[in-house]
C-alpha positions as CSV (number, residue, x, y, z in Angstrom):
1,M,263.6,80.7,183.9
2,Y,262.0,77.3,184.5
3,K,264.2,74.3,185.2
4,K,263.4,70.7,184.9
5,T,262.6,69.3,188.3
6,G,263.6,65.8,188.3
7,F,260.6,64.3,186.6
8,H,261.4,60.7,185.6
9,F,259.6,57.5,184.6
10,D,260.7,54.5,182.5
11,V,260.1,55.6,179.0
12,R,259.5,52.6,176.5
13,L,259.1,53.8,173.1
14,E,257.3,51.9,170.2
15,K,259.5,49.8,168.3
16,D,259.9,51.0,164.8
17,T,260.1,48.7,162.0
18,N,261.4,48.8,158.4
19,K,257.8,49.1,157.2
20,I,256.5,52.3,155.7
21,K,253.2,53.5,157.2
22,Y,251.2,55.6,154.9
23,L,247.6,56.8,154.3
24,S,245.3,54.9,152.1
25,K,241.8,56.2,151.2
26,N,238.8,54.2,152.6
27,E,236.4,54.5,149.8
28,N,233.5,52.7,151.6
29,L,233.4,55.4,154.5
30,S,234.4,58.5,152.8
31,F,231.6,60.7,151.5
32,K,230.9,64.2,150.3
33,S,227.7,66.1,151.2
34,D,225.9,68.6,149.0
35,I,223.9,70.0,152.0
36,D,223.9,73.7,151.8
37,S,225.6,74.9,155.0
38,P,228.5,76.8,156.4
39,N,230.3,73.4,156.3
40,K,229.8,72.9,152.5
41,N,232.9,71.9,150.6
42,I,235.0,71.8,153.8
43,K,237.2,68.5,153.9
44,N,237.5,67.0,157.2
45,Q,239.4,63.7,157.8
46,L,239.1,60.7,160.0
47,I,242.3,58.4,160.2
48,I,241.8,55.0,161.3
49,G,244.9,53.1,162.9
50,D,247.4,53.7,165.6
51,N,247.7,57.4,166.4
52,Y,251.3,57.0,166.7
53,D,251.6,56.3,162.9
54,A,248.7,58.8,162.2
55,L,250.7,61.7,164.0
56,K,253.8,60.9,161.9
57,N,251.9,61.0,158.6
58,L,250.3,64.3,159.7
59,L,253.7,65.8,160.3
60,I,254.3,65.5,156.6
61,N,251.9,68.3,155.6
62,Y,250.6,69.7,158.9
63,R,253.6,70.6,160.9
64,N,253.1,74.0,162.7
65,Q,249.6,74.1,161.0
66,I,247.2,72.9,163.8
67,D,245.5,75.5,165.9
68,V,243.8,73.4,168.6
69,I,244.3,69.9,169.9
70,Y,242.0,68.2,172.3
71,I,242.7,64.8,173.6
72,D,240.9,62.6,176.0
73,P,243.4,59.6,176.5
74,P,242.8,56.4,178.2
75,Y,243.4,56.9,181.9
76,G,244.9,53.5,182.8
77,K,246.2,50.2,181.6
78,D,242.8,48.5,181.8
79,D,241.4,51.2,179.4
80,M,244.2,50.8,176.9
81,G,243.2,47.5,175.4
82,Q,245.7,45.6,173.2
83,F,248.1,48.4,173.3
84,A,248.9,48.0,177.0
85,E,248.8,44.1,176.7
86,T,250.9,44.0,173.6
87,N,253.5,46.6,174.1
88,Y,254.0,47.1,177.8
89,N,252.3,44.4,179.7
90,N,253.6,45.5,183.1
91,A,251.8,46.1,186.4
92,I,252.7,49.8,186.6
93,T,249.6,51.4,185.2
94,R,251.1,54.9,185.3
95,D,254.2,53.9,183.3
96,N,251.9,52.5,180.7
97,L,250.0,55.7,180.4
98,L,253.1,58.1,180.3
99,S,255.1,55.9,177.9
100,M,252.1,55.9,175.5
101,L,251.6,59.6,175.8
102,Y,255.2,60.7,175.7
103,P,256.2,60.4,172.0
104,R,252.5,61.4,171.0
105,L,252.9,64.6,172.7
106,Q,256.2,65.3,171.3
107,M,254.6,64.9,167.9
108,A,251.6,67.0,168.9
109,K,253.9,69.9,169.9
110,Q,255.4,69.8,166.5
111,L,252.1,69.9,164.8
112,L,250.9,73.0,166.8
113,S,250.9,76.4,165.2
114,E,253.0,79.1,166.9
115,D,249.8,80.4,168.7
116,G,248.3,76.9,169.1
117,V,246.8,75.5,172.3
118,I,246.4,71.8,173.5
119,F,243.8,70.6,175.9
120,C,243.7,67.3,177.7
121,S,241.1,65.8,179.9
122,I,242.5,63.7,182.8
123,D,241.3,62.3,186.0
124,D,242.5,63.1,189.6
125,K,244.4,59.8,189.8
126,N,246.7,60.8,186.9
127,Q,246.5,64.6,186.7
128,A,249.7,65.3,188.8
129,Y,251.8,62.9,186.6
130,V,250.3,63.8,183.2
131,K,250.9,67.5,184.1
132,C,254.5,66.9,184.9
133,L,254.7,65.1,181.4
134,F,253.2,68.2,179.8
135,D,255.5,70.5,181.7
136,D,258.5,68.4,180.5
137,I,257.5,68.5,176.8
138,F,255.7,71.9,176.4
139,G,257.6,73.8,179.1
140,E,256.1,74.8,182.4
141,N,256.2,78.4,181.2
142,N,253.5,77.4,178.6
143,F,251.0,76.0,181.2
144,L,247.9,78.1,180.9
145,M,245.6,76.4,183.6
146,D,244.0,73.4,184.9
147,A,240.3,74.0,184.4
148,I,237.6,71.8,186.0
149,R,234.7,69.9,184.4
150,K,231.7,68.7,186.5
151,T,231.2,65.1,185.3
152,K,228.0,64.1,187.3
153,S,225.4,65.6,189.6
154,T,224.4,62.6,191.5
155,T,226.0,61.2,194.7
156,N,227.4,57.6,195.2
157,D,227.7,55.4,198.2
158,A,231.4,54.9,198.2
159,K,232.6,53.4,201.5
160,E,235.1,56.2,202.1
161,G,232.3,58.7,201.8
162,I,233.9,60.7,199.0
163,N,232.0,61.7,196.0
164,I,234.1,62.9,193.2
165,Q,232.1,64.9,190.6
166,H,234.7,66.4,188.5
167,E,237.9,65.8,186.2
168,S,240.7,68.1,185.1
169,L,241.3,69.8,181.7
170,L,245.0,70.5,181.3
171,I,245.7,73.6,178.9
172,Y,249.0,74.4,177.4
173,S,250.2,76.6,174.6
174,K,253.1,76.2,172.3
175,K,254.4,79.7,172.9
176,R,252.7,81.4,175.7
177,E,253.6,84.9,174.5
178,N,251.5,84.3,171.3
179,V,248.2,83.6,173.2
180,S,248.0,86.6,175.4
181,L,244.3,86.6,174.0
182,L,243.4,83.8,176.3
183,H,243.9,86.1,179.2
184,G,242.6,89.3,178.0
185,E,241.8,91.4,174.9
186,K,244.9,91.6,172.5
187,D,246.3,95.0,171.4
188,F,245.6,95.3,167.7
189,T,247.1,98.8,167.4
190,N,250.0,97.6,165.2
191,Y,247.6,95.9,162.8
192,K,247.4,97.8,159.5
193,N,246.4,97.3,155.9
194,P,248.6,99.3,153.7
195,D,248.0,97.2,150.6
196,N,244.3,96.9,151.0
197,D,244.4,93.3,151.6
198,P,240.9,91.7,151.3
199,L,241.6,89.5,154.2
200,G,241.9,92.6,156.5
201,T,244.4,94.1,158.7
202,W,247.7,92.4,159.4
203,I,251.2,92.5,161.0
204,I,254.5,91.1,159.9
205,A,255.1,87.7,161.6
206,D,258.0,85.6,162.0
207,P,258.0,82.8,159.5
208,S,260.5,80.7,161.4
209,A,260.1,78.2,164.2
210,K,262.4,76.2,166.5
211,S,260.8,72.8,165.5
212,G,260.9,71.1,162.1
213,T,262.8,68.9,159.8
214,K,265.3,69.3,157.2
215,E,263.1,67.4,154.7
216,N,259.9,69.5,155.1
217,N,260.8,72.9,156.8
218,Y,264.3,73.8,155.6
219,F,264.4,75.0,152.0
220,S,265.1,78.2,150.0
221,I,262.4,80.6,149.0
222,T,263.4,82.8,145.9
223,N,262.0,86.2,145.3
224,P,260.8,86.3,141.7
225,Y,261.3,90.1,141.3
226,T,265.0,90.4,142.7
227,G,266.2,86.8,142.7
228,T,266.9,87.1,146.6
229,V,267.1,83.7,148.2
230,D,266.3,83.1,151.7
231,Y,266.7,80.3,154.0
232,P,265.5,79.8,157.6
233,P,267.7,81.4,160.4
234,E,270.4,79.3,161.7
235,G,269.1,76.7,164.0
236,R,265.5,77.3,162.9
237,F,263.0,76.1,160.3
238,W,260.2,77.6,158.3
239,C,256.8,77.4,160.3
240,F,255.3,76.0,157.1
241,S,256.1,73.2,154.8
242,K,257.3,73.4,151.2
243,N,253.9,72.0,150.2
244,T,251.9,75.0,151.5
245,V,254.3,77.8,150.1
246,Q,252.2,78.3,147.0
247,S,248.9,78.5,148.9
248,H,250.4,81.2,151.1
249,I,251.6,83.0,148.1
250,D,248.2,82.7,146.3
251,S,246.3,83.8,149.3
252,G,248.6,86.9,149.9
253,R,250.0,85.6,153.2
254,I,253.5,85.6,151.7
255,C,254.2,88.7,149.8
256,F,257.5,89.3,147.9
257,K,259.2,92.7,148.0
258,K,260.1,94.4,144.7
259,E,263.1,96.0,146.3
260,V,265.3,94.3,148.8
261,N,267.7,96.1,151.1
262,E,270.9,94.4,152.2
263,G,270.3,92.1,155.2
264,E,266.5,92.1,154.7
265,R,264.3,89.0,153.9
266,G,262.9,88.9,150.4
267,F,259.4,88.3,151.5
268,I,257.0,89.2,154.4
269,Y,254.8,86.7,156.2
270,K,251.6,88.0,157.3
271,R,249.6,87.4,160.5
272,Y,245.9,88.7,160.1
273,K,243.8,90.0,162.8
274,N,241.0,87.7,161.6
275,D,243.4,84.8,162.3
276,L,243.0,85.6,166.0
277,R,239.9,85.5,168.4
278,T,239.2,89.1,169.4
279,T,236.7,88.6,172.1
280,K,237.8,89.4,175.6
281,R,237.8,86.4,177.7
282,T,239.9,84.9,180.5
283,F,240.5,81.4,181.2
284,D,240.7,82.2,184.9
285,S,236.9,82.1,184.8
286,L,236.7,79.1,182.4
287,G,235.1,76.4,184.4
288,F,232.8,73.6,183.2
289,V,230.5,73.3,186.0
290,D,227.3,73.8,184.1
291,N,225.0,70.8,183.5
292,L,225.6,71.1,179.7
293,Y,229.0,69.5,180.3
294,L,228.0,66.3,182.3
295,N,228.8,63.0,181.2
296,Q,225.1,62.2,181.0
297,V,224.7,64.8,178.4
298,G,227.3,63.1,176.1
299,T,225.5,59.9,176.7
300,K,222.1,61.4,175.6
301,E,223.7,62.7,172.5
302,L,224.9,59.3,171.5
303,K,221.4,57.8,172.4
304,N,219.9,60.2,170.0
305,L,222.2,59.0,167.4
306,N,221.3,55.3,168.1
307,L,224.9,54.8,169.1
308,V,224.7,54.7,173.0
309,D,225.2,51.0,173.1
310,F,228.6,51.0,171.6
311,F,230.6,53.7,173.6
312,K,231.0,54.6,177.2
313,Y,231.5,58.0,178.7
314,P,231.6,60.4,175.8
315,K,232.2,64.0,176.2
316,S,229.3,66.4,175.6
317,V,229.4,68.4,172.3
318,N,228.9,71.7,174.3
319,F,232.2,70.9,176.4
320,I,234.2,70.6,173.1
321,K,232.6,73.6,171.5
322,E,233.6,75.8,174.4
323,I,237.1,74.6,174.2
324,I,237.5,75.3,170.6
325,D,235.6,78.6,170.6
326,S,237.6,79.9,173.6
327,C,240.9,80.1,171.8
328,S,240.7,79.9,168.1
329,H,239.7,81.7,164.9
330,K,236.9,80.8,162.5
331,N,239.4,79.1,160.1
332,A,241.0,76.9,162.6
333,K,242.2,73.4,162.0
334,I,241.3,71.1,165.0
335,L,242.9,67.8,165.8
336,D,241.8,65.2,168.1
337,F,244.0,62.0,168.1
338,F,242.0,60.1,170.7
339,A,238.8,60.6,168.7
340,G,236.7,58.0,170.4
341,S,233.1,58.6,169.6
342,G,233.8,61.6,167.3
343,T,232.4,64.4,169.7
344,T,235.2,66.8,168.5
345,G,234.2,66.4,164.8
346,Q,230.5,67.1,165.6
347,A,231.6,70.2,167.9
348,V,233.6,71.7,165.0
349,L,230.6,71.3,162.5
350,E,228.2,72.9,165.0
351,L,230.5,75.8,165.6
352,N,230.6,76.6,162.0
353,R,226.9,76.3,161.7
354,D,226.6,78.7,164.6
355,D,229.0,81.4,163.5
356,N,229.3,80.7,159.8
357,G,233.0,79.6,160.4
358,Q,235.2,77.6,158.2
359,R,236.9,75.3,160.7
360,S,238.0,71.8,159.7
361,F,238.7,68.8,161.9
362,I,241.1,65.8,161.7
363,L,240.1,62.8,164.0
364,C,242.4,59.8,164.8
365,T,241.1,56.6,166.3
366,N,242.3,52.9,166.2
367,N,239.7,50.4,165.2
368,E,240.1,48.1,168.4
369,K,237.6,45.4,168.4
370,T,235.7,44.5,171.6
371,E,232.6,42.9,172.6
372,M,230.9,46.3,172.6
373,N,232.5,47.1,169.2
374,P,232.6,44.0,167.2
375,N,233.6,45.7,163.9
376,G,235.9,48.1,165.8
377,I,235.2,51.5,167.3
378,A,236.0,53.5,164.0
379,Y,233.4,51.4,162.2
380,D,230.8,51.0,164.8
381,V,230.9,54.5,166.3
382,T,233.1,57.2,165.1
383,S,232.4,57.1,161.3
384,K,228.7,56.4,161.8
385,R,228.3,59.5,164.1
386,L,230.0,61.6,161.6
387,K,227.8,60.3,158.7
388,R,224.7,60.7,160.6
389,V,225.2,64.4,161.7
390,M,226.9,65.5,158.5
391,T,224.4,64.0,156.0
392,G,221.3,63.2,158.0
393,E,221.3,59.6,157.4
394,C,223.2,56.4,158.0
395,Y,225.5,54.6,155.6
396,D,222.7,52.3,154.5
397,G,220.4,55.4,153.7
398,S,218.1,55.0,156.7
399,N,217.5,57.9,159.1
400,D,215.7,56.3,161.9
401,F,217.6,58.1,164.7
402,K,216.0,60.9,166.9
403,W,218.9,63.5,166.3
404,I,217.6,64.3,162.8
405,Q,214.1,64.8,163.9
406,D,215.4,67.8,166.1
407,N,218.3,69.0,163.9
408,E,219.3,69.8,160.4
409,A,222.3,67.8,158.9
410,L,225.4,69.8,159.4
411,G,227.1,69.2,156.0
412,G,230.6,68.9,154.9
413,D,232.9,66.4,153.5
414,L,234.7,63.5,155.1
415,E,237.8,61.9,153.9
416,V,238.4,58.6,155.7
417,V,241.8,57.0,155.4
418,D,243.4,53.9,156.8
419,I,247.0,53.5,158.0
420,S,248.5,50.9,155.7
421,E,252.1,49.6,155.5
422,C,254.5,48.4,152.9
423,D,258.0,47.3,152.6
424,D,260.7,50.1,152.3
425,V,262.3,48.3,149.4
426,V,261.2,47.8,145.9
427,D,260.1,44.3,145.0
428,F,259.4,44.0,141.3
429,N,256.8,41.4,142.0
430,E,254.7,43.7,144.2
431,M,253.5,47.4,144.0
432,S,256.3,49.7,145.1
433,P,255.8,52.4,147.8
434,F,256.0,55.0,144.9
435,E,252.7,53.4,143.5
436,L,250.9,52.7,146.6
437,I,251.2,56.0,148.4
438,D,248.8,58.7,147.1
439,E,250.2,62.1,147.4
440,T,246.8,63.7,147.1
441,L,245.9,62.4,150.6
442,Y,248.8,64.8,151.7
443,G,247.5,67.8,150.0
444,L,249.4,67.5,146.8
445,D,248.5,67.4,143.2
446,K,249.4,64.2,141.3
447,F,253.1,64.2,140.4
448,E,253.8,64.6,136.7
449,N,256.8,62.5,136.6
450,I,258.0,59.4,138.7
451,A,261.3,61.1,139.5
452,D,259.6,63.7,141.5
453,K,257.3,61.3,143.2
454,I,260.3,59.2,144.3
455,K,262.0,62.1,145.6
456,W,259.0,63.1,147.8
457,V,258.4,59.6,149.1
458,C,262.2,59.2,150.0
459,E,262.3,62.7,151.7
460,N,259.1,62.3,153.7
461,F,258.3,58.6,154.6
462,K,261.6,57.7,156.1
463,F,260.3,59.7,159.0
464,T,257.4,57.4,159.4
465,M,259.8,54.5,160.1
466,K,262.6,56.3,162.3
467,S,262.6,56.3,166.0
468,L,261.8,59.6,167.8
469,D,264.6,59.4,170.2
470,E,266.6,62.1,168.4
471,E,263.8,64.5,168.3
472,H,263.0,63.8,172.0
473,S,266.5,64.8,172.8
474,S,266.3,68.0,170.9
475,N,263.0,69.0,172.3
476,S,264.1,68.4,175.8
477,K,267.1,70.6,175.5
478,E,264.7,73.5,174.3
479,N,262.6,73.3,177.5
480,E,265.8,73.0,179.9
C-alpha cells in the first residue's frame, strides 16, 4: 500500500470564467492528402490554443481513449513565456512549473485508456519534483521507470567541471496491472475466438473505470434482445463515452447476449489480443543513449524541413518513435499536449509507414508569438512541419526543402482547430453557443434537431468552464 509522503507546493489553478471554450475548425491550415500510404484517410488533429482548454475539450469525446501520451513541458519560468508572466509572475520557478502541470496531468490521467502509458521528458533540475507530482496524481504504484536520454556528445567548459549529457524520461501507467507487457511477454492463453471474430482472439474486459463524469460516462445500455438495462457499478463509470457506444457495437467490441441470467450484465466488452503489443521487451533495458536520440539529430531534422530557425532543442523523431513503439498497438491514439515543433506527429506517421499501422495523433500547442515565431509557433513551425512531411509540399505549394528529396510524403489528413470562446448565455443579437459549436469536430454527426443539440452542449460544455478543484479532490483520494 503506497501512502502520500507529504509532497506539497502552492497550487495556483487557472481562473475559470463564464466563457465557453470550444473547438472551431481552421480552414486555412487543415488539409486532406490523397497520397497512397498506410496513413491514407487517417484523421489527425492539431489543436491551437492553451492546452488547459484543449484538454478540457478532449475530455468530451476522448475520455479513457488515449493509449500513449508524451509531453515535453517547459522546464522553468523563463521558458513558459506569457503563461508565467500573466498567471503566476512569482520568483519561485518550480512552483510555476508544478502549478502549470498539476491540472493538466489530472486531465491527462482521465484521458488515458485503462492500459495507457504517459511519458514526460524533464531535466535534472526539476526531475525529483516533477516525479513527486506524478506520484501524487498517478500513484507511486503506477511508476514504471525513469529512463535516460543522451542529449549531446560534446563536452563543455563549465566552471564547475561538470558536463551534463542527459535528461530524464519519466514513465507512468494509468493501471500498472494492465501493462505487464512492458516488463515481459504477456500471457495470452485466455484469449479465444469462439465467435470467429474477424478482429482476432479476445477476452472479456471490464467496461467500467474509476474516473469519468455523470454527463459523459454514466448512462444506461439496453440489450436489444432481452431489454436488460445496465448501468456502471456503484462509484464507477463506463470507460467509453456515449458517443462511442455505437462504434463499439458496429465493430463487435460490444456484443449483446441473447440470453441474460440474473445478476449478469447484458453485454460483453472485448479486449483483443491485437490491441496489445506482443513483442517481448523490458523497460529495464530501455535507454536512449544511441546517437539517434541526440538533440543535434532533432535540429538536423528541422533543418531539412527549412524550419531550424524557428525552434530550439527539438526532440528527434527516432526518440518519439521508440517511445510509442515500446508500449502500444498499431491502432493506438497518441496525444502530445506540449507539441512544440510537431515531432510526435511525424513519429506517428513514420511508424505507420514502417509497419502498416493505423495510429493517429492529437497535438496541442499554443500560438505564442516571439521574435523567433512572429506569427506564433503553431503557424511558423508545427503546422508547416506536418504539412511538409504529410503532403511533400508547403502551404504555398513549394517543395524547396531537403527532406522531400530523401523521403516520400507520409500522407494522412490533418484537421486543425482553434480554441475559440463565447458567452455561456444566449444573446439574440449574436450567434448562440448552439450555432457556434460544431459537433462534427467532436466525432458526432450533425444533430437532426436543435433540442438534441442544446442538450448535448449543456451537458458537455459546462465542463469546459468549471474549476477542476472537485475532480482534484476526488483523484487525490483514489491515490491515498
